[in-house]
VOBA-1610 file (N, C-alpha, C; in pm, whole numbers, padded with zeros to 5 digits, always signed):
BEGIN
Met-01950-06049+00978Met-01805-06044+00997Met-01773-05995+01138Glu-01682-06062+01209Glu-01646-06021+01343Glu-01585-05881+01342Ala-01599-05811+01455Ala-01555-05671+01463Ala-01409-05656+01427Gly-01323-05745+01480Gly-01179-05735+01454Gly-01146-05754+01307Leu-01213-05853+01244Leu-01190-05878+01102Leu-01241-05762+01018Gln-01354-05703+01059Gln-01409-05590+00986Gln-01314-05472+00990Glu-01254-05448+01108Glu-01158-05337+01122Glu-01038-05359+01032Thr-00988-05484+01027Thr-00874-05516+00942Thr-00909-05495+00795Phe-01026-05542+00756Phe-01072-05526+00618Phe-01087-05378+00583Asp-01146-05301+00672Asp-01164-05158+00647Asp-01030-05087+00633Ala-00932-05128+00717Ala-00800-05066+00709Ala-00733-05095+00575Met-00745-05220+00527Met-00689-05255+00396Met-00755-05177+00285Gln-00887-05167+00293Gln-00961-05092+00191Gln-00918-04946+00190Gly-00896-04892+00309Gly-00851-04753+00318Gly-00715-04734+00253Lys-00626-04830+00274Lys-00493-04822+00211Lys-00505-04832+00060Gln-00594-04919+00013Gln-00612-04934-00132Gln-00664-04804-00193Glu-00757-04741-00127Glu-00810-04615-00180Glu-00702-04507-00179Arg-00620-04506-00073Arg-00510-04409-00068Arg-00411-04435-00181Leu-00385-04562-00208Leu-00296-04599-00318Leu-00349-04544-00449Lys-00476-04568-00478Lys-00533-04523-00605Lys-00537-04370-00614Glu-00563-04305-00502Glu-00562-04158-00500Glu-00424-04105-00536Asn-00322-04167-00478Asn-00184-04125-00509Asn-00151-04151-00656Leu-00196-04264-00710Leu-00168-04298-00848Leu-00235-04200-00946Arg-00353-04155-00913Arg-00424-04061-01000Arg-00345-03932-01021Ala-00265-03897-00922Ala-00189-03771-00931Ala-00081-03777-01038Tyr-00043-03897-01083Tyr+00064-03909-01181Tyr+00016-03885-01324Gly-00112-03901-01350Gly-00163-03879-01485Gly-00133-03995-01578Arg-00005-04019-01605Arg+00040-04135-01681Arg+00151-04202-01601Leu+00162-04333-01615Leu+00256-04405-01530Leu+00314-04525-01602Ala+00445-04544-01586Ala+00512-04667-01627Ala+00537-04750-01501Val+00510-04879-01509Val+00527-04969-01395Val+00635-05071-01427Ala+00736-05081-01340Ala+00836-05187-01352Ala+00765-05317-01317Phe+00742-05402-01418Phe+00649-05513-01402Phe+00718-05647-01421Ser+00721-05726-01314Ser+00782-05859-01320Ser+00680-05969-01341Gly+00553-05940-01308Gly+00450-06043-01316Gly+00423-06111-01185Gly+00493-06069-01079Gly+00473-06126-00947Gly+00355-06065-00874Val+00334-06107-00750Val+00219-06064-00670Val+00212-05912-00659Asp+00321-05851-00617Asp+00321-05708-00588Asp+00308-05623-00713Ser+00388-05653-00815Ser+00384-05569-00935Ser+00252-05588-01011Ala+00193-05708-01003Ala+00064-05731-01067Ala-00046-05649-00998Phe-00040-05642-00866Phe-00139-05562-00794Phe-00120-05414-00824Leu+00006-05368-00827Leu+00032-05228-00858Leu-00016-05194-00999Leu+00010-05282-01093Leu-00033-05258-01231Leu-00185-05252-01240Trp-00253-05344-01172Trp-00400-05343-01170Trp-00452-05213-01109Ala-00395-05172-00994Ala-00441-05050-00928Ala-00418-04928-01015Ala-00303-04923-01084Ala-00274-04809-01172Ala-00371-04804-01288Ala-00400-04920-01349Ala-00494-04924-01460Ala-00633-04886-01416Asp-00672-04925-01294Asp-00803-04892-01242Asp-00814-04743-01211Ala-00705-04686-01159Ala-00707-04545-01119Ala-00691-04451-01238Leu-00610-04490-01336Leu-00574-04400-01445Leu-00638-04437-01579Gly-00679-04562-01593Gly-00724-04612-01721Gly-00612-04688-01789Arg-00644-04798-01856Arg-00542-04885-01915Arg-00454-04813-02017Asp-00512-04718-02089Asp-00436-04651-02193Asp-00335-04550-02138Gln-00340-04526-02005Gln-00246-04433-01943Gln-00135-04505-01867Val-00133-04638-01877Val-00036-04719-01801Val+00046-04804-01897Leu+00176-04808-01872Leu+00268-04887-01953Leu+00345-04982-01862Ala+00342-05110-01894Ala+00418-05211-01818Ala+00555-05228-01882Leu+00660-05212-01803Leu+00797-05230-01851Leu+00857-05350-01780Thr+00890-05452-01857Thr+00944-05576-01801Thr+01091-05590-01840Ala+01178-05588-01740Ala+01321-05604-01766Ala+01349-05748-01806Val+01430-05766-01908Val+01470-05899-01956Val+01620-05912-01937Ser+01660-06005-01853Ser+01803-06027-01829Ser+01824-06170-01784Asp+01950-06208-01772Asp+01983-06343-01726Asp+01945-06366-01581Phe+01914-06259-01509Phe+01877-06271-01368Phe+01732-06313-01347Phe+01651-06310-01454Phe+01509-06341-01442Phe+01475-06461-01529Pro+01415-06566-01472Pro+01385-06686-01550Pro+01278-06662-01656Tyr+01282-06743-01757Tyr+01189-06728-01869Tyr+01045-06747-01824Arg+01021-06834-01723Arg+00883-06856-01678Arg+00821-06728-01624Glu+00905-06641-01561Glu+00854-06515-01508Glu+00818-06420-01622Arg+00899-06421-01727Arg+00871-06336-01843Arg+00740-06379-01909Glu+00719-06510-01921Glu+00596-06560-01981Glu+00474-06519-01899Arg+00485-06525-01766Arg+00373-06486-01681Arg+00344-06337-01697Ala+00448-06255-01702Ala+00428-06111-01718Ala+00356-06082-01850Arg+00396-06151-01955Arg+00330-06133-02084Arg+00182-06170-02074Ala+00153-06282-02010Ala+00016-06330-02001Ala-00072-06233-01923Val-00020-06181-01811Val-00098-06087-01729Val-00132-05962-01809Cys-00035-05907-01881Cys-00060-05787-01960Cys-00160-05815-02072Ala-00145-05929-02138Ala-00236-05964-02246Ala-00378-05982-02196Gln-00394-06049-02081Gln-00526-06074-02025Gln-00596-05945-01984Asn-00519-05845-01946Asn-00577-05720-01895Asn-00570-05605-01993Gly-00523-05633-02115Gly-00521-05530-02217Gly-00431-05414-02187Ile-00318-05440-02121Ile-00223-05335-02085Ile-00099-05347-02173Arg-00059-05237-02231Arg+00058-05237-02318Arg+00184-05270-02238Gln+00266-05357-02295Gln+00389-05401-02229Gln+00507-05386-02324Ile+00618-05342-02271Ile+00744-05339-02344Ile+00846-05420-02265Glu+00911-05514-02332Glu+01020-05588-02269Glu+01151-05514-02297Val+01226-05490-02190Val+01345-05405-02198Val+01469-05489-02167Pro+01552-05520-02267Pro+01674-05597-02240Pro+01772-05514-02156Val+01826-05577-02051Val+01925-05512-01966Val+02038-05613-01943Gln+02158-05580-01987Gln+02272-05671-01973Gln+02338-05648-01837Val+02277-05701-01732Val+02322-05668-01597Val+02461-05724-01567Leu+02498-05837-01625Leu+02631-05892-01596Leu+02742-05809-01658Glu+02706-05719-01750Glu+02805-05629-01808Glu+02823-05502-01726Val+02737-05482-01627Val+02750-05365-01538Val+02871-05387-01448Glu+02956-05287-01439Glu+03081-05301-01364Glu+03055-05346-01220Gly+03119-05456-01180Gly+03110-05506-01044Gly+03003-05610-01019Val+02900-05614-01100Val+02786-05703-01071Val+02828-05850-01073Ala+02903-05893-01173Ala+02940-06034-01185Ala+03025-06081-01067Asp+03096-05987-01001Asp+03178-06023-00884Asp+03093-06045-00760Asn+02966-06005-00766Asn+02870-06033-00660Asn+02910-05975-00523Pro+02939-05845-00519Pro+02968-05782-00389Pro+02840-05766-00308Val+02850-05726-00183Val+02732-05714-00098Val+02637-05605-00148Asn+02687-05512-00229Asn+02598-05409-00286Asn+02558-05442-00430Arg+02566-05570-00467Arg+02530-05610-00604Arg+02390-05564-00641Cys+02296-05577-00549Cys+02158-05540-00580Cys+02149-05390-00613Tyr+02227-05308-00544Tyr+02228-05165-00573Tyr+02279-05140-00715Leu+02392-05202-00749Leu+02451-05183-00882Leu+02355-05228-00991Cys+02292-05344-00968Cys+02201-05400-01067Cys+02076-05313-01081Lys+02014-05279-00968Lys+01890-05202-00974Lys+01914-05062-01031Arg+02028-05004-01003Arg+02053-04871-01059Arg+02061-04878-01211Ala+02130-04979-01263Ala+02139-04995-01408Ala+02004-05029-01468Leu+01932-05119-01402Leu+01804-05165-01453Leu+01703-05051-01456Phe+01689-04980-01344Phe+01589-04873-01338Phe+01628-04754-01426Thr+01757-04731-01443Thr+01799-04626-01535Thr+01750-04655-01676Arg+01762-04781-01716Arg+01716-04821-01850Arg+01564-04813-01860Leu+01493-04851-01755Leu+01347-04844-01758Leu+01299-04698-01762Ile+01366-04611-01690Ile+01331-04468-01693Ile+01350-04413-01834Glu+01461-04452-01898Glu+01485-04407-02036Glu+01374-04456-02129Thr+01335-04582-02113Thr+01230-04639-02199Thr+01096-04569-02175Ala+01066-04541-02049Ala+00943-04468-02019Ala+00944-04332-02087Gly+01057-04262-02076Gly+01069-04131-02139Gly+01053-04137-02289Glu+01109-04240-02350Glu+01097-04257-02495Glu+00953-04277-02537Asn+00868-04318-02442Asn+00726-04339-02470Asn+00639-04230-02409Gly+00702-04117-02378Gly+00628-04000-02332Gly+00578-04005-02190Ile+00637-04092-02107Ile+00594-04104-01967Ile+00712-04064-01876Gln+00685-03974-01784Gln+00791-03920-01700Gln+00804-03986-01564Thr+00708-04071-01527Thr+00709-04130-01393Thr+00716-04282-01402Leu+00811-04339-01329Leu+00825-04484-01318Leu+00797-04527-01175Ala+00718-04632-01158Ala+00687-04685-01026Ala+00735-04829-01015Glu+00776-04868-00895Glu+00815-05007-00870Glu+00733-05059-00753Ala+00738-05191-00729Ala+00638-05256-00645Ala+00691-05310-00512Ser+00791-05248-00453Ser+00831-05292-00320Ser+00720-05261-00222Asn+00708-05344-00117Asn+00602-05324-00019Asn+00661-05294+00118Leu+00574-05274+00216Leu+00618-05234+00349Leu+00713-05334+00412Asp+00693-05463+00386Asp+00778-05567+00445Asp+00921-05561+00393Asp+00942-05504+00275Asp+01075-05500+00217Asp+01170-05410+00295Glu+01116-05326+00382Glu+01202-05239+00461Glu+01269-05313+00575Gly+01228-05438+00600Gly+01284-05512+00712Gly+01403-05598+00678Asp+01439-05610+00550Asp+01550-05694+00509Asp+01660-05604+00452Tyr+01772-05667+00417Tyr+01882-05594+00353Tyr+01844-05570+00208Arg+01811-05448+00172Arg+01761-05415+00039Arg+01837-05296-00019Pro+01963-05314-00059Pro+02037-05202-00118Pro+01975-05150-00247Gly+01895-05234-00313Gly+01829-05189-00434Gly+01734-05073-00409Leu+01679-05065-00287Leu+01588-04955-00256Leu+01661-04821-00249Val+01791-04826-00223Val+01871-04702-00226Val+01874-04647-00368Ala+01895-04736-00465Ala+01894-04694-00606Ala+01757-04639-00645Val+01652-04701-00595Val+01516-04654-00624Val+01499-04510-00579Arg+01543-04481-00457Arg+01531-04345-00404Arg+01618-04247-00482Glu+01741-04288-00512Glu+01833-04198-00582Glu+01781-04158-00720Leu+01715-04251-00787Leu+01669-04226-00923Leu+01530-04164-00929Gly+01467-04147-00814Gly+01335-04086-00811Gly+01223-04178-00856Val+01248-04308-00852Val+01143-04404-00885Val+01041-04407-00771Lys+00914-04409-00806Lys+00809-04407-00705Lys+00784-04547-00650Ser+00744-04553-00524Ser+00713-04680-00457Ser+00573-04670-00396Pro+00469-04674-00478Pro+00334-04647-00429Pro+00284-04745-00322Leu+00322-04871-00329Leu+00274-04968-00231Leu+00332-04939-00093Arg+00458-04903-00089Arg+00518-04866+00040Arg+00460-04736+00091Glu+00437-04641+00000Glu+00380-04512+00041Glu+00241-04531+00100Ala+00167-04629+00051Ala+00033-04659+00103Ala+00039-04750+00225Met+00160-04788+00269Met+00181-04871+00388Met+00118-05009+00373Leu+00127-05065+00252Leu+00070-05197+00227Leu+00174-05308+00249Ser+00136-05408+00327Ser+00224-05522+00352Ser+00198-05630+00248Lys+00285-05732+00246Lys+00270-05842+00151Lys+00135-05913+00167Glu+00099-05944+00292Glu-00025-06016+00315Glu-00146-05933+00277Glu-00138-05803+00300Glu-00250-05716+00259Glu-00263-05712+00107Ile-00149-05709+00039Ile-00151-05709-00108Ile-00210-05840-00160Arg-00175-05951-00098Arg-00233-06080-00138Arg-00386-06078-00117Ser-00429-06030-00002Ser-00572-06028+00028Ser-00648-05939-00068Leu-00595-05820-00095Leu-00662-05727-00186Leu-00659-05779-00330Ser-00550-05847-00366Ser-00541-05906-00500Ser-00646-06014-00518Arg-00664-06095-00415Arg-00765-06201-00421Arg-00904-06141-00435Lys-00933-06037-00358Lys-01063-05972-00364Lys-01088-05911-00502Ala-00979-05862-00565Ala-00991-05802-00698Ala-00998-05906-00810Gly-00982-06033-00774Gly-00989-06140-00873Gly-00861-06160-00952Leu-00749-06115-00897Leu-00621-06131-00967Leu-00569-06273-00948Thr-00532-06338-01057Thr-00484-06476-01049Thr-00347-06486-00985Thr-00281-06374-00968Thr-00146-06373-00910Thr-00145-06369-00758Trp-00261-06365-00695Trp-00267-06337-00552Trp-00191-06437-00465Asp-00188-06564-00508Asp-00124-06667-00425Asp+00006-06720-00482Leu+00066-06645-00574Leu+00196-06688-00628Leu+00299-06693-00516Pro+00392-06789-00521Pro+00500-06789-00422Pro+00590-06668-00441Ser+00656-06627-00334Ser+00746-06512-00343Ser+00865-06549-00432Phe+00918-06448-00500Phe+01029-06471-00592Phe+01132-06361-00577Ala+01258-06397-00591Ala+01366-06299-00597Ala+01453-06336-00716Cys+01526-06240-00770Cys+01605-06265-00890Cys+01706-06377-00866Leu+01747-06442-00974Leu+01835-06559-00964Leu+01970-06526-00902Ala+02012-06400-00911Ala+02141-06362-00851Ala+02140-06381-00700Ser+02021-06377-00639Ser+02010-06392-00494Ser+02040-06534-00448Arg+02061-06625-00541Arg+02092-06765-00504Arg+02241-06785-00474Phe+02323-06682-00499Phe+02468-06697-00487Phe+02521-06628-00362Ala+02611-06694-00291Ala+02675-06633-00175Ala+02757-06512-00221Tyr+02749-06404-00144Tyr+02824-06284-00180Tyr+02973-06316-00198Gly+03030-06258-00301Gly+03172-06278-00329Gly+03200-06391-00427Glu+03098-06476-00452Glu+03116-06584-00548Glu+03070-06538-00686Lys+03153-06562-00785Lys+03131-06511-00920Lys+02997-06559-00978Ile+02926-06467-01041Ile+02802-06500-01111Ile+02830-06504-01260Thr+02790-06612-01324Thr+02809-06626-01469Thr+02677-06665-01534Val+02669-06645-01664Val+02550-06686-01739Val+02529-06836-01725Glu+02637-06913-01729Glu+02626-07059-01718Glu+02565-07101-01585Lys+02612-07042-01475Lys+02560-07081-01343Lys+02417-07033-01323Leu+02382-06917-01376Leu+02244-06869-01368Leu+02150-06965-01441Ala+02193-07012-01558Ala+02111-07107-01634Ala+02095-07239-01558Met+02199-07282-01488Met+02191-07404-01409Met+02088-07389-01297Val+02089-07274-01231Val+01994-07249-01122Val+01851-07247-01177Glu+01831-07177-01287Glu+01697-07169-01345Glu+01644-07308-01379Arg+01726-07391-01441Arg+01682-07526-01479Arg+01659-07614-01357Ala+01744-07599-01255Ala+01727-07678-01133Ala+01597-07641-01063Glu+01568-07513-01054Glu+01443-07472-00989Glu+01322-07512-01071Gln+01334-07505-01204Gln+01222-07547-01288Gln+01192-07695-01270Leu+01297-07776-01253Leu+01277-07918-01227Leu+01192-07939-01103Leu+01222-07863-00996Leu+01147-07877-00872Leu+01005-07825-00887Phe+00987-07716-00960Phe+00851-07668-00988Phe+00772-07776-01063Asp+00837-07841-01158Asp+00770-07944-01237Asp+00731-08066-01153Gln+00796-08084-01039Gln+00761-08194-00948Gln+00652-08153-00849Gly+00601-08031-00863Gly+00489-07989-00779Gly+00525-07902-00660Phe+00653-07874-00641Phe+00691-07783-00532Phe+00661-07639-00576Arg+00619-07553-00483Arg+00580-07417-00519Arg+00676-07311-00464Gln+00708-07319-00336Gln+00798-07222-00274Gln+00934-07287-00255Leu+01037-07234-00319Leu+01167-07300-00313Leu+01278-07205-00356Arg+01399-07245-00324Arg+01519-07181-00374Arg+01624-07290-00395Val+01705-07275-00500Val+01824-07358-00515Val+01943-07264-00499Arg+02001-07264-00381Arg+02116-07178-00351Arg+02243-07245-00406Val+02341-07161-00439Val+02462-07211-00504Val+02584-07171-00422His+02674-07267-00404His+02799-07241-00331His+02916-07302-00407Gly+03029-07230-00407Gly+03150-07281-00469Gly+03160-07246-00616Glu+03252-07311-00681Glu+03279-07286-00823Glu+03281-07418-00899Leu+03255-07409-01028Leu+03267-07526-01114Leu+03411-07573-01115Pro+03439-07704-01114Pro+03343-07815-01130Pro+03286-07868-01000Gly+03317-07802-00886Gly+03270-07855-00757Gly+03150-07781-00702Leu+03061-07737-00787Leu+02949-07653-00746Leu+02849-07732-00660Val+02803-07666-00553Val+02707-07726-00461Val+02570-07661-00479Ala+02466-07742-00496Ala+02328-07694-00496Ala+02268-07721-00359Arg+02223-07617-00291Arg+02159-07631-00160Arg+02011-07597-00176Ile+01927-07698-00167Ile+01784-07681-00191Ile+01714-07637-00063Glu+01637-07529-00074Glu+01554-07482+00037Glu+01407-07504+00000Leu+01335-07572+00089Leu+01192-07595+00073Leu+01123-07566+00207Pro+00995-07532+00207Pro+00922-07521+00333Pro+00932-07651+00411Ala+00930-07642+00544Ala+00950-07760+00629Ala+00856-07874+00593Glu+00731-07839+00556Glu+00633-07945+00526Glu+00664-08021+00398Asp+00756-07968+00314Asp+00790-08035+00188Asp+00919-08115+00194Leu+00991-08103+00305Leu+01122-08170+00312Leu+01109-08321+00297Gly+01012-08379+00364Gly+00996-08524+00361Gly+00969-08577+00221Arg+00889-08504+00144Arg+00854-08552+00011Arg+00976-08560-00079Leu+01066-08460-00067Leu+01186-08463-00151Leu+01276-08580-00115Leu+01266-08628+00008Leu+01350-08739+00052Leu+01292-08876+00015Glu+01174-08878-00045Glu+01122-09005-00094Glu+01218-09060-00200Pro+01257-09187-00191Pro+01368-09240-00272Pro+01361-09208-00421Lys+01248-09231-00485Lys+01241-09210-00630Lys+01262-09064-00667Leu+01196-08974-00592Leu+01208-08831-00622Leu+01348-08780-00588Arg+01400-08826-00475Arg+01536-08785-00437Arg+01637-08827-00543Asp+01626-08950-00590Asp+01719-08998-00691Asp+01705-08920-00821Leu+01580-08888-00859Leu+01557-08811-00981Leu+01621-08672-00971Val+01596-08605-00860Val+01649-08469-00844Val+01801-08471-00842Cys+01860-08562-00769Cys+02006-08570-00763Cys+02064-08598-00902Arg+02006-08693-00972Arg+02058-08727-01105Arg+02047-08610-01202Arg+01931-08546-01202Arg+01911-08435-01296Arg+02000-08316-01262Leu+02018-08286-01135Leu+02105-08173-01098Leu+02251-08205-01127Asn+02290-08330-01110Asn+02425-08372-01151Asn+02444-08352-01300Glu+02341-08387-01377Glu+02348-08369-01522Glu+02359-08222-01561Leu+02300-08135-01481Leu+02308-07992-01508Leu+02446-07935-01478Gly+02526-08009-01398Gly+02660-07964-01368Gly+02691-07945-01221Phe+02592-07970-01135Phe+02616-07959-00991Phe+02687-08086-00944Ala+02801-08068-00877Ala+02876-08184-00828Ala+02811-08244-00704Tyr+02748-08159-00624Tyr+02687-08202-00498Tyr+02547-08142-00487Val+02454-08221-00430Val+02317-08176-00410Val+02283-08195-00263Ser+02245-08086-00195Ser+02213-08095-00053Ser+02074-08037-00028Leu+02014-08078+00083Leu+01884-08028+00127Leu+01903-07955+00259Asp+01865-07828+00263Asp+01880-07747+00384Asp+01771-07786+00483Leu+01810-07845+00595Leu+01713-07894+00692Leu+01642-07782+00765Ala+01695-07660+00757Ala+01628-07545+00821Ala+01511-07496+00737Gly+01501-07543+00613Gly+01388-07508+00529Gly+01404-07376+00455Phe+01299-07339+00384Phe+01300-07217+00302Phe+01303-07093+00390Arg+01393-06999+00354Arg+01400-06869+00423Arg+01431-06762+00320Ser+01334-06672+00299Ser+01356-06561+00206Ser+01469-06474+00257Gly+01558-06431+00166Gly+01669-06346+00206Gly+01778-06418+00283Asn+01784-06551+00270Asn+01876-06630+00349Asn+02023-06593+00326Met+02056-06550+00203Met+02195-06513+00174Met+02237-06381+00238Asn+02142-06312+00302Asn+02174-06184+00364Asn+02213-06198+00511Lys+02217-06320+00562Lys+02256-06339+00701Lys+02395-06282+00727Gly+02407-06208+00834Gly+02537-06152+00870Gly+02568-06019+00804Ile+02481-05973+00713Ile+02502-05845+00646Ile+02453-05732+00736Asp+02531-05626+00746Asp+02488-05507+00821Asp+02377-05438+00743Lys+02256-05432+00801Lys+02141-05378+00730Lys+02119-05230+00759Ala+02215-05168+00826Ala+02199-05026+00859Ala+02204-04941+00734
//
């Protein structure tokens, strides 16, 4: 291995050991578990550091999270013998959330993590951890304010682990989640100030599932306007734009999204951009 690559590998290994050392100090731990890359790595590290019987996976169930993510979370826990509890959270009933203000993520995360903390306590566990990583500090993340206020631990950030490092370490550990595309809750598909409803969330979930079923992996279906004139703006990586424009696939996607209730279907020529709805937001 070249010297530079060896140094990078050693640095990642050092962060992983620091992560596990920090986790051991908790004794027992509940992990807010979505089934994605970061939370799967955190859950694996916690189980390795503490033992599977000392770790509890708590998966929030709400209209903001697609069913496919819930199924993956279940499968990961079952495969690794880790106890999981699914926790229903009615986020659209939280005051202000459905109106989709710029601090929606704060309102949602505070309600969600409050419920997870209660569930952990009901199961005799006093510490809840979540899986934000070092890269999350660079975007507009009001949800992290709620994390700090509620005393939820962020072990991956504390260990200074980036997304790419988590992917690399997950692959080395043999985790099947290592190369999953990045995911954000369905509420992030809506422009701030535009009303979020159960109906529109279901439309987004089905539209994105259609694209997943066609073989696309990294994508977003952003939503603009109100019914009946709702606009679906599809974001794909630049290398996938041409394939969606192939006549048969384009016609299929347009027809199916029209059937779901979208009046207009557009393709964003700038391509996929995580956090795209946060443009223009003051991140201070």
